[in-house]
KOLVEX-85901 format. One record per residue (C-alpha): residue in three letters; y negated, x negated, z. Coordinates in steps of 0.2 Angstrom, whole numbers, plus 5000, padded with zeros to 4 digits. Each point is the difference from the previous one (the first is absolute). Layout:
  aa north east   up
 ala     Y    X    Z
...
END
This chain:
  aa north east   up
 unk  4806 4971 4880
 unk  5017 5003 5009
 unk  5009 4985 5008
 unk  5016 4993 4992
 unk  5015 5011 5005
 unk  5009 4985 5008
 unk  4986 4998 5013
 unk  4998 5019 5002
 unk  5019 5002 5003
 unk  5001 4986 5012
 unk  4987 5007 5011
 unk  5011 5014 5005
 unk  5015 4989 5004
 unk  4994 4990 5015
 unk  5006 5006 5017
 unk  4988 4995 5013
 unk  4988 4991 4989
 unk  4983 4994 5005
 unk  4983 5005 4992
 unk  4998 4983 4994
 unk  5017 5000 4991
 unk  4995 5016 4991
 unk  4983 4992 4995
 unk  5009 4985 4993
 unk  5011 5011 4990
 unk  4986 5010 4993
 unk  4990 4985 4995
 unk  5002 4991 4983
 unk  5013 4986 5002
 unk  4995 4983 4994
 unk  5017 4995 4995
 unk  4995 4984 4990
 unk  4991 4993 5016
 unk  5016 5000 5011
 unk  5007 4983 5003
 unk  5017 5010 5000
 unk  5004 5018 4995
 unk  4993 5011 5013
 unk  5016 5010 5002
 unk  5009 4984 5007
 unk  4987 4999 5014
 unk  5008 5008 5015
 unk  4984 5001 5009
 unk  4991 5010 4987
 unk  4999 5019 5002
 unk  5016 5008 4992
 unk  4990 5012 4989
 unk  4991 4985 4992
 unk  5016 4991 4998
 unk  5008 5015 4992
 unk  4986 5002 4988
 unk  5000 4982 4995
 unk  5019 5000 4997
 unk  5000 5016 4990
 unk  4986 4994 4989
 unk  5011 4985 4995
 unk  5016 5010 4996
 unk  5006 5005 4983
 unk  5007 5018 4998
 unk  5018 4993 5000
 unk  4997 4992 5017
 unk  4992 5015 5007
 unk  5015 5011 4995
 unk  5012 4987 5007
 unk  4992 5002 5017
 unk  5003 5019 5000
 unk  5019 4998 4995
 unk  5015 4996 5011
 unk  5016 4990 4996
 unk  5017 5003 5008
 unk  5014 5003 4987
 unk  4991 4987 4990
 unk  5002 4987 5012
 unk  5013 4992 4989
 unk  4986 4994 4989
 unk  4994 4988 5013
 unk  5017 4994 5006
 unk  5013 4986 4995
 unk  5015 5006 5010
 unk  4993 5004 5017
 unk  4985 4988 4999
 unk  4982 5003 4994
 unk  4997 4992 4984
 unk  4981 4997 4996
 unk  5003 4997 4982
 unk  5009 5016 4997
 unk  4987 5009 5011
 unk  4986 4993 4989
 unk  5009 5005 4984
 unk  5004 5018 5006
 unk  4985 5003 5011
 unk  4986 4991 4991
 unk  4986 5011 5008
 unk  5006 4998 5017
 unk  5009 5012 5012
 unk  4991 5013 5010
 unk  5014 5006 5012
 unk  5018 4995 5003
 unk  5013 5011 5008
 unk  5012 4995 5013
 unk  5001 4981 4999
 unk  5014 5000 5013
 unk  5012 5009 4988
 unk  5009 4991 4985
 unk  4995 5013 4987
 unk  5000 4991 4983
 unk  5013 4987 5005
 unk  5018 5001 4993
 unk  5013 5010 5009
 unk  4988 5009 5012
 unk  5004 5017 4992
 unk  5018 4998 5005
 unk  4996 4996 5018
 unk  5002 5015 5013
 unk  4985 5008 5007
 unk  5001 4993 5018
 unk  5007 4983 4995
 unk  4991 4984 5003
 unk  5004 4996 4981
 unk  4986 5011 4995
 unk  4987 4990 5010
 unk  4992 4983 5002
 unk  5001 4991 5016
 unk  4984 4998 5010
 unk  4997 4983 4994
 unk  5005 5004 4982
 unk  4987 5014 5001
 unk  4986 4988 5006
 unk  5005 4988 4987
 unk  4999 5013 4986
 unk  4983 5007 5006
 unk  4993 4983 5002
 unk  5005 4994 4983
 unk  4993 5016 4992
 unk  4984 4998 5009
 unk  4998 4982 4996
 unk  5002 5005 4981
 unk  4988 5014 5002
 unk  4986 4989 5008
 unk  5003 4985 4990
 unk  5007 5004 4983
 unk  4992 5017 4995
 unk  4982 4999 4992
 unk  4991 5008 5015
 unk  5012 4996 5014
 unk  5001 5017 5007
 unk  5014 5002 5013
 unk  5014 5013 4999
 unk  5001 5014 5012
 unk  5018 5001 5007
 unk  5006 5016 5008
 unk  5015 5004 5010
 unk  5007 5015 5010
 unk  5000 5002 5018
 unk  5004 5018 5005
 unk  5009 4995 5016
 unk  5000 4981 4999
 unk  4997 4987 4986
 unk  5013 5005 4986
 unk  5006 4982 4998
 unk  5014 4990 5006
 unk  5000 4995 5019
 unk  4985 5010 5004
 unk  5000 5010 5016
 unk  5006 5018 4996
 unk  4992 5013 5011
 unk  5004 5018 5003
 unk  4997 5012 4985
 unk  4983 5008 4999
 unk  5005 5017 5006
 unk  5008 4991 5015
 unk  4984 4991 5004
 unk  4990 5016 4999
 unk  5011 5007 5013
 unk  4995 4986 5012
 unk  4982 5009 5001
 unk  4994 4982 5004
 unk  4987 4994 4988
 unk  4997 4984 5009
 unk  5019 4996 4997
 unk  4997 5003 4981
 unk  4985 4988 5000
 unk  5011 4986 5008
 unk  5015 5004 4988
 unk  4989 4999 4984
 unk  4991 4985 5006
 unk  5016 4991 5001
 unk  5005 5007 4983
 unk  4983 4993 4993
 unk  5003 4983 5008
 unk  5017 4998 4992
 unk  4993 5006 4983
 unk  4984 4989 5000
 unk  5010 4985 5004
 unk  5010 5001 4984
 unk  4983 5002 4990
 unk  5000 5019 4998
 unk  4983 5008 5003
 unk  5004 5018 4996
 unk  5013 5013 5004
 unk  5004 5017 4993
 unk  5000 5009 5017
 unk  4999 5011 5010
 unk  5005 5017 4994
 unk  4988 5012 5008
 unk  5006 5016 4992
 unk  5003 5015 5012
 unk  5017 5007 4997
 unk  5005 5018 5000
 unk  5016 5000 4991
 unk  5015 4992 5007
 unk  5010 5002 4983
 unk  4988 4986 4994
 unk  5010 4983 5001
 unk  4985 4990 5005
 unk  4996 5009 5016
 unk  5007 4985 5009
 unk  4985 4990 4993
 unk  4987 5011 5008
 unk  4992 5002 5017
 unk  5004 5018 5001
 unk  4993 5017 4997
 unk  4984 5000 5010
 unk  4983 4995 4993
 unk  4993 4993 5017
 unk  5016 4990 5004
 unk  5002 4993 4983
 unk  4981 4995 5000
 unk  5001 4991 5016
 unk  5016 4991 4995
 unk  4993 4996 4983
 unk  4984 4992 5008
 unk  5010 4990 5012
 unk  5012 4994 4986
 unk  4985 4995 4989
 unk  4991 4991 5014
 unk  5016 4991 5004
 unk  5002 4994 4982
 unk  4981 4997 4996
 unk  4991 4998 5017
 unk  4989 5013 5008
 unk  4984 5008 4994
 unk  4989 4996 4985
 unk  5000 4983 4993
 unk  4996 4990 4984
 unk  5013 4987 5000
 unk  5018 5000 5006
 unk  5003 4990 5016
 unk  5014 4987 5001
 unk  5018 5007 5001
 unk  4994 5017 4994
 unk  5004 5009 4984
 unk  4992 5015 4990
 unk  5009 5017 5002
 unk  5003 5014 4988
 unk  4999 5019 5004
 unk  5013 5010 4991
 unk  5002 5012 4992
 unk  4984 5010 4997
 unk  5005 5014 5002
 unk  5011 5015 5003
 unk  5015 4989 4997
 unk  5009 5006 5016
 unk  5001 5018 4996
 unk  5007 5000 4982
 unk  5006 5015 4991
 unk  5018 5003 5004
 unk  5000 4985 5011
 unk  5003 4988 4985
 unk  4991 4984 4998
 unk  4984 5000 4989
 unk  5001 5019 4999
 unk  4983 5010 4999
 unk  4991 5002 5016
 unk  4997 5019 5001
 unk  4985 4999 5011
 unk  4981 5005 5001
 unk  4984 4990 5003
 unk  5000 5007 5017
 unk  5017 4995 5004
 unk  4996 4983 4993
 unk  4985 4998 5011
 unk  5008 5007 5016
 unk  5017 4991 4999
 unk  5003 4987 4986
 unk  4983 4992 4999
 unk  4997 4996 5019
 unk  5011 4984 5001
 unk  4993 4992 4984
 unk  4982 5005 5006
 unk  5002 4993 5017
 unk  5006 4983 4994
 unk  4986 4999 4987
 unk  4987 5004 5013
 unk  5006 4990 5014
 unk  5007 4984 4992
 unk  4997 4989 4985
 unk  5016 5006 4991
 unk  5002 4989 4985
 unk  5009 5012 4988
 unk  5006 5018 4996
 unk  5014 5005 4989
 unk  5000 5017 4992
 unk  5016 5011 5001
 unk  5012 5004 4986
 unk  4998 5018 5002
 unk  4987 5013 4993
 unk  4988 5011 5009
 unk  4994 5016 4991
 unk  5006 4993 4984
 unk  4992 4983 5001
 unk  5011 4985 5003
 unk  4993 4989 5014
 unk  4999 4984 4989
 unk  4987 5010 4988
 unk  4991 5010 5014
 unk  4982 4996 4999
 unk  4996 5013 5014
 unk  5013 4992 5012
 unk  4997 4982 4997
 unk  4981 5000 4995
 unk  4992 5015 5009
 unk  5010 5000 5016
 unk  5007 4982 5002
 unk  4985 4990 4994
 unk  4987 5013 5001
 unk  5001 5010 5016
 unk  5010 4987 5010
 unk  4991 4984 4993
 unk  5016 4991 4996
 unk  4996 4983 4992
 unk  5016 4991 4997
 unk  5012 5001 4986
 unk  5010 5014 4993
 unk  5017 4994 4995
 unk  5013 5010 4990
 unk  5017 5004 5007
 unk  5014 4992 4990
 unk  4999 5008 4983
 unk  4988 5013 5006
 unk  4989 4998 4985
 unk  5013 5000 4986
 unk  5007 5016 5009
 unk  4985 5009 4994
 unk  5008 5000 4984
 unk  5019 4999 5003
 unk  5001 5011 5015
 unk  4984 5011 5001
 unk  4997 5002 4981
 unk  4981 5000 5003
 unk  4998 4985 4989
 unk  5007 4998 4982
 unk  5004 4981 5002
 unk  4997 4985 5011
 unk  4983 4998 4993
 unk  4994 5017 5005
 unk  5008 4998 5017
 unk  4990 4983 5002
 unk  4984 5009 4996
 unk  5003 5014 5012
 unk  5005 4989 5014
 unk  4985 4988 4997
 unk  4988 5014 5000
 unk  5007 5007 5016
 unk  4997 4983 5008
 unk  5017 4992 5001
 unk  4996 4981 5000
 unk  5017 4992 4999
 unk  5016 5005 4991
 unk  5016 4996 5008
 unk  5013 4994 4998
 unk  4998 4993 4982
 unk  4984 5008 4993
 unk  5008 5006 4984
 unk  4987 5014 4998
 unk  4985 4989 5003
 unk  5007 4988 4987
 unk  4993 5012 4987
 unk  4982 4998 5006
 unk  4995 4985 4989
 unk  5005 5010 4984
 unk  4991 5016 5007
 unk  4984 4990 5003
 unk  5001 4994 4982
 unk  5003 5018 4995
 unk  4986 5006 5010
 unk  5010 5012 5011
 unk  4998 4990 5016
 unk  4983 4995 5007
 unk  5000 4982 5006
 unk  4990 5005 5015
 unk  5015 5009 5008
 unk  5010 4984 4997
 unk  4986 4990 5008
 unk  5000 5012 5015
 unk  5018 4998 5004
 unk  5000 4981 4997
 unk  4985 4998 5012
 unk  5009 5009 5013
 unk  5016 4989 4998
 unk  4990 4985 5001
 unk  4990 5006 5015
 unk  5017 5003 5008
 unk  5006 4983 4997
 unk  4984 4992 5007
 unk  5001 5010 5015
 unk  5018 4995 5003
 unk  4994 4981 4998
 unk  5012 4997 4986
 unk  4988 4990 4990
 unk  4999 4988 5015
 unk  5018 4999 5005
 unk  5013 5011 4992
 unk  5015 4989 5006
 unk  5014 5003 5013
 unk  5006 4988 5013
 unk  5019 4998 4999
 unk  5002 4991 5017
 unk  4990 5014 5008
 unk  5009 5013 4991
 unk  5017 4994 5006
 unk  4992 4999 5018
 unk  4993 5018 5001
 unk  5013 5009 4989
 unk  5012 5010 5011
 unk  4996 4990 5015
 unk  5003 5003 5018
 unk  4983 5009 5002
 unk  5005 5011 4985
 unk  5017 5004 5007
 unk  4992 5005 5017
 unk  4987 5011 4992
 unk  5014 5008 4989
 unk  5010 5004 5016
 unk  4985 5007 5009
 unk  4996 5011 4985
 unk  5018 5006 4999
 unk  5000 5004 5019
 unk  4984 5010 4998
 unk  5006 5009 4985
 unk  5016 5008 5007
 unk  4998 5019 5003
 unk  5012 5010 5012
 unk  5002 5017 4991
 unk  5013 5008 5012
 unk  5009 4995 5016
 unk  5011 5010 5011
 unk  5001 4986 5013
 unk  5012 4989 4992
 unk  4987 4987 4996
 unk  4997 4987 5006
 unk  5017 4994 5000
 unk  5006 4991 5016
 unk  5010 4984 4995
 unk  5009 5001 5017
 unk  5006 5018 4997
 unk  5001 5003 4981
 unk  5017 4992 4998
 unk  5006 4995 4982
 unk  4987 5004 4987
 unk  5004 5004 4982
 unk  4986 4996 4988
 unk  5003 5009 4984
 unk  4991 5005 4984
 unk  4994 4994 4983
 unk  4985 4992 5009
 unk  5008 4992 5015
 unk  5002 4983 4993
 unk  4987 4998 4987
 unk  4981 4998 5000
 unk  4991 5013 4990
 unk  4983 4993 4996
 unk  4994 5014 4988
 unk  4990 4998 4984
 unk  4988 4986 4996
 unk  5010 4987 5010
 unk  5008 4983 4996
 unk  5011 4989 5010
 unk  4994 4995 5017
 unk  5005 4984 5009
 unk  5010 5009 5013
 unk  5005 5018 5003
 unk  5010 5009 5014
 unk  5012 5015 4998
 unk  5003 5014 5013
 unk  5017 4993 5004
 unk  4994 4982 5002
 unk  4986 5007 5011
 unk  5011 5009 5011
 unk  5012 4986 5002
 unk  4986 4988 5004
 unk  4992 5012 5012
 unk  5016 5005 5010
 unk  5012 4985 4998
 unk  5011 5007 5014
 unk  5003 5016 4991
 unk  5015 5003 4987
 unk  4993 5006 4984
 unk  5012 5006 4986
 unk  4994 5005 4983
 unk  5004 5010 4984
 unk  4991 5003 4984
 unk  5002 5019 5000
 unk  4993 5003 4983
 unk  4991 4991 4986
 unk  4985 5009 4994
 unk  4998 4993 4982
 unk  5011 4989 4989
 unk  4988 4985 5002
 unk  4985 4995 5010
 unk  4990 4993 4986
 unk  4983 5010 4999
 unk  4996 4992 4983
 unk  5014 5009 4991
 unk  4995 5015 4990
 unk  5015 5011 5002
 unk  5005 5005 5017
 unk  5018 5006 5004
 unk  5006 5007 5017
 unk  5015 4992 5007
 unk  5016 5009 4995
 unk  5004 5014 5011
 unk  5019 4997 5002
 unk  4997 4982 5006
 unk  4987 5006 5012
 unk  5012 5013 5007
 unk  5012 4986 5003
 unk  4987 4990 5009
 unk  4996 5014 5011
 unk  5018 5001 5006
 unk  4999 4982 5004
 unk  4984 5002 5009
 unk  5007 5014 5011
 unk  5015 4989 5004
 unk  4988 4987 5006
 unk  4989 5012 5009
 unk  5015 5008 5010
 unk  5002 4983 5008
 unk  4982 4999 5007
 unk  4991 5009 5014
 unk  4983 5001 4991
 unk  4995 5001 4982
 unk  4985 4994 4991
 unk  4998 5006 4982
 unk  4988 4992 4988
 unk  4997 5011 4985
 unk  4985 5004 4988
 unk  4994 4993 4984
 unk  5002 4985 4989
 unk  4987 4992 4989
 unk  5008 5010 4986
 unk  5000 5017 5008
 unk  4981 5000 5003
 unk  4989 4989 4989
 unk  4986 5000 4987
 unk  5006 5009 4984
 unk  4989 4991 4988
 unk  5009 5006 4984
 unk  5011 5014 4995
 unk  5014 4987 4998
 unk  4996 4994 5018
 unk  4999 5015 5012
 unk  4997 5000 5018
 unk  4995 5017 5005
 unk  5011 5014 5007
 unk  5002 5019 5000
 unk  5010 5000 5016
 unk  4994 4992 5016
 unk  5016 4999 5011
 unk  5010 4984 5001
 unk  5010 4997 4984
 unk  5018 4997 4996
 unk  5013 5003 5013
 unk  4989 4995 5015
 unk  5000 5018 5007
 unk  5019 5000 5000
 unk  5000 4984 5009
 unk  4989 5008 5013
 unk  5011 5015 5002
 unk  5015 4990 5002
 unk  4993 4988 5013
 unk  4992 5014 5009
 unk  5016 5010 5001
 unk  5007 4986 5012
 unk  4989 5006 5013
 unk  4994 4983 5006
 unk  4981 4995 5003
 unk  4993 4999 4982
 unk  4984 4990 4997
 unk  4992 5000 4982
 unk  4989 4987 4994
 unk  4991 5006 4985
 unk  4996 4986 4988
 unk  4991 5007 4986
 unk  4985 5001 4989
 unk  4998 5019 4999
 unk  4997 5011 5015
 unk  5016 5006 5008
 unk  5002 5018 4994
 unk  5018 5000 5007
 unk  5003 5016 5010
 unk  5019 4997 5001
 unk  4997 4983 5008
 unk  4987 5006 5012
 unk  5012 5014 5006
 unk  5015 4989 5003
 unk  4992 4983 5006
 unk  4997 4998 5019
 unk  4985 4989 4995
 unk  4991 4995 4984
 unk  4989 4984 4999
 unk  4989 5000 4984
 unk  5000 4981 4995
 unk  4994 5002 4982
 unk  5001 4983 4991
 unk  4996 4989 5015
 unk  4998 4983 4992
 unk  5009 4984 5002
 unk  5001 5001 5019
 unk  5005 5019 5001
 unk  5018 4997 5005
 unk  4993 4991 5016
 unk  4987 5014 5004
 unk  5012 5014 4997
 unk  5013 4993 5011
 unk  4987 4997 5014
 unk  4995 5018 4999
 unk  5017 5007 5000
 unk  5004 4989 5016
 unk  4984 5005 5009
 unk  4993 4982 4999
 unk  4984 5008 4991
 unk  4994 5018 5001
 unk  4997 5008 4983
 unk  4982 5006 4998
 unk  4996 5003 4982
 unk  4996 5017 4992
 unk  5003 5009 4984
 unk  4986 4997 4987
 unk  5007 5015 4990
 unk  5007 5017 5003
 unk  5018 5001 4997
 unk  5006 5015 4991
 unk  5017 5009 5003
 unk  5004 5001 4982
 unk  4992 4998 4983
 unk  4995 5018 4999
 unk  4986 4997 5013
 unk  4992 4987 4989
 unk  4985 4997 5000
 unk  4998 5001 5019
 unk  4987 4991 5010
 unk  4992 5003 5017
 unk  4982 5001 4994
 unk  5003 5016 4990
 unk  4988 5015 4997
 unk  5001 5015 5011
 unk  5008 5011 4987
 unk  5014 4988 4997
 unk  5017 4999 5009
 unk  5001 5019 5003
 unk  5019 4999 5001
 unk  5016 5003 4990
 unk  5014 5012 5000
 unk  5016 4994 5008
 unk  4993 4983 5005
 unk  4987 4991 5011
 unk  4984 4995 4993
 unk  4997 4986 5013
 unk  5004 4982 4995
 unk  5016 4992 5006
 unk  4988 4988 5009
 unk  4981 5001 5001
 unk  4987 4987 4995
 unk  4997 4989 5015
 unk  5016 5003 5008
 unk  5010 4986 5009
 unk  5009 5000 5017
 unk  5002 4987 5013
 unk  5012 4994 5014
 unk  4986 5005 5012
 unk  4989 5015 5001
 unk  4981 5002 4999
 unk  4987 5013 5005
 unk  4984 5001 4990
 unk  4985 5010 5008
 unk  4989 5013 4991
 unk  4986 4992 4991
 unk  4984 4997 5009
 unk  4984 5002 4989
 unk  4983 4992 5002
 unk  4991 5016 4994
 unk  5004 5018 4996
 unk  4986 5002 4988
 unk  4993 4987 4988
 unk  4988 4998 4986
 unk  5008 4996 4983
 unk  4993 4982 5001
 unk  5008 4997 5017
 unk  5017 4993 5005
 unk  5012 5006 5013
 unk  5010 4989 5012
 unk  5018 5005 5004
 unk  5010 4994 5015
 unk  5018 5003 5005
 unk  5011 4993 5013
 unk  5018 4995 4996
 unk  5012 4996 5014
 unk  5018 4993 4999
 unk  5009 5012 5011
 unk  5017 4992 4997
 unk  5010 4985 5007
 unk  4998 4988 4985
 unk  4985 4991 4992
 unk  4997 5007 4983
 unk  4987 5003 4986
 unk  4992 5017 4997
 unk  4988 5004 4985
 unk  4986 5012 5005
 unk  4995 5010 4985
 unk  4983 5009 4998
 unk  4999 5014 4988
 unk  4986 5013 4996
 unk  4999 5017 4993
 unk  4985 5007 4991
 unk  4997 5019 4998
 unk  4986 5011 4995
 unk  4994 4989 4986
 unk  4998 5005 4982
 unk  5016 4992 4993
 unk  5017 5001 5007
 unk  5005 4985 5011
 unk  5017 4993 5005
 unk  5008 5007 5016
 unk  5000 4982 5007
 unk  4992 4984 4995
 unk  5004 4983 5008
 unk  4984 4991 5005
 unk  5006 4987 5012
 unk  5015 4992 5008
 unk  5004 4986 5012
 unk  5016 4992 5005
 unk  5001 4995 5018
 unk  5013 4991 5011
 unk  5002 5006 5017
 unk  5011 4995 5015
 unk  5009 5014 5010
 unk  4987 5010 5009
 unk  4985 4992 4992
 unk  4986 5010 4992
 unk  4987 4996 4988
 unk  4985 5009 4993
 unk  4999 4999 4981
 unk  4983 5003 4992
 unk  4995 5006 4983
 unk  4984 5004 4991
 unk  4998 5014 4987
 unk  4986 4995 4989
 unk  4990 5012 4989
 unk  5009 4992 4985
 unk  5017 5004 5008
 unk  4995 5018 5002
 unk  4993 5002 4982
 unk  5008 5010 4987
 unk  4997 5003 4981
 unk  4990 5016 4998
 unk  5000 5013 4986
 unk  4988 4989 4990
 unk  5011 4985 5003
 unk  4988 4992 5012
 unk  5006 4991 5015
 unk  4993 5009 5015
 unk  5002 5002 5019
 unk  4996 5018 5000
 unk  4998 5011 5015
 unk  5015 5008 5009
 unk  5013 4998 5013
 unk  5011 4985 5001
 unk  5017 5000 5009
 unk  5005 4983 5007
 unk  5019 4997 5003
 unk  5009 4985 5008
 unk  5018 4997 5002
 unk  5015 4989 4995
 unk  5004 5009 4983
 unk  4992 5013 4989
 unk  5012 5013 5008
 unk  4996 4996 5018
 unk  4981 5001 5004
 unk  4988 5005 5013
 unk  4983 5007 4995
 unk  4981 5001 5004
 unk  4985 5004 4989
 unk  4982 4998 4996
 unk  4987 5008 4988
 unk  4990 4991 4987
 unk  4983 5009 4999
END
């Protein structure tokens, strides 16, 4: 006789569970003998608690647990306040998940508030009050007292008012500093958990190979190894390290997104098909997801909007079942992307209606439909009609209940308003945001004009569309404080005379929430350029802040809300501004404040120095000013290859040997290679020294290299380790990053950096799609970018 599905399903959901816990889950549960329901006993094994609770639930209550509420929040509100009577009327079976409690969705007037405005958001205290009232209702006024799973966004800081805003993800990747990411995301978790949020839809661990894609700023770059290490560090910061059963205090569950192929969509447009193969998936797109699943207790995974080989990810049994849950052993929840299930009908046309979309997603293993669960709303009728097996609903519900118990929601789902106000955007967060901004700045070019000398640079003109505004990028709210570049310069060098001019505006507005985006009128920009030139003529040195806005690079989530581009150069009249300013012949420093990689050949040719700032967060203005004035030394590297123009796309450093052969009349090399980044000092990295020249397939090889600061300033260098495998049965990339370390050295100081190449790092997928470390030569390369390397080698026998 088989066990009840509730208990069978629960067995697979416990991370780090003991043998006794499993035994309890498998044994018959004497519900009637419990003094109180077993599921309310925090000391009981989680599988047993889940089995107990599931056995008590009606079908309607189970379906409620696997649906979300977001746009429907108005059904639980009276004005801005939570209304338990309205909630009981409109959600009689409870609420499984609730989206973004910090926003005012569902309240009157919020639709008219602008995207970056505080009018769209609750204050920190209001958020806690709303969450606490919601959870009090869920625990005390619903039949079974099941708490609500509230989720928020935290791509580069908690997306809520007053929370600390850190540099955008692509900027954080450029730090090549996983320890920094752990600290940053630990702070993010602390600010979220204080408000009563236990679950975040972050991080994005897609590798990105198409800069036309508007979401490139949300990623950790193009390389599977770098993205894997940054992803693991991020998850460890949010959740805590290693494997565990229950969340620790001040930690939250994370979500890996988007599985997968999302970062190389057809034509570079969001949600476009991923034209890839199983081999490409295993070699490039899978590794970050796999690394996090195998090395942490990641709480959730989110499927991607796109399709792979004709199968949309939200209905891909092979992807979510065989690979994610089967090969890798993932035991958390699979949560849909917003509207990802109903798009099986409306976008992909593989389902006739929401009912069929629900069946496809549930069969593939999607456990929770966000944001409002419209497709899963059809499940009760489908069970009655015999088209859906209740076992699939039980499976998804069991996973959701397990997730809530692991989070500790049944015991204490509440936020702490006083603590929230104490830790949100506090001095520690501001200091950490400044450190992150400093470490994320990447010096692309420099003919010696940087660093500026405050005693010699004279009057400075600070010009450009991004000179006196903080660009945060997507998935951001309104932090407690923020510093513009102009403010940072004036604070850093109060004795210097700074003059300023707009130069151009890029777009008509800065509201990223609007659908239609219009460039600023050309004739008005030409007038502004004339005004900027007049100001620049009075100055001795010019700092030009150009790049993107949150409108020119963003998530294109609908055909009416686009964010991808077919041209990668700066938009509007920015190049004409550069030309006019450069023609003055004065020292010209460009600060690139942008979400896309800077494929700006005209700018690179005419500027004396270019500092890649990305979107550097709330303290970016201070950090950029410090870098320009030499108070800090930029040390970040590029986490992506930067193309010269769109005709080179896709371009990535780890290409196959037959790629990048060349073009007529142009250079096939990137504008800047992966791993590139200059310094105000110079470094020398030795040839790699290996522990062996011949090893068995089961053995590791230790690699050492000495890095020396050969210049006159202290600075950071990122030592990068790559390998090349040849003479194996399947083609291999010309280079593969397998290690990196960021080191800080004083002038004349040397340090030995050590790496270990394990058999797993040397492995590849053979012709039968087995992961093997086969025999053959291995070239080992070390250097400070993918284009500047020294080599040695060994042989796997």
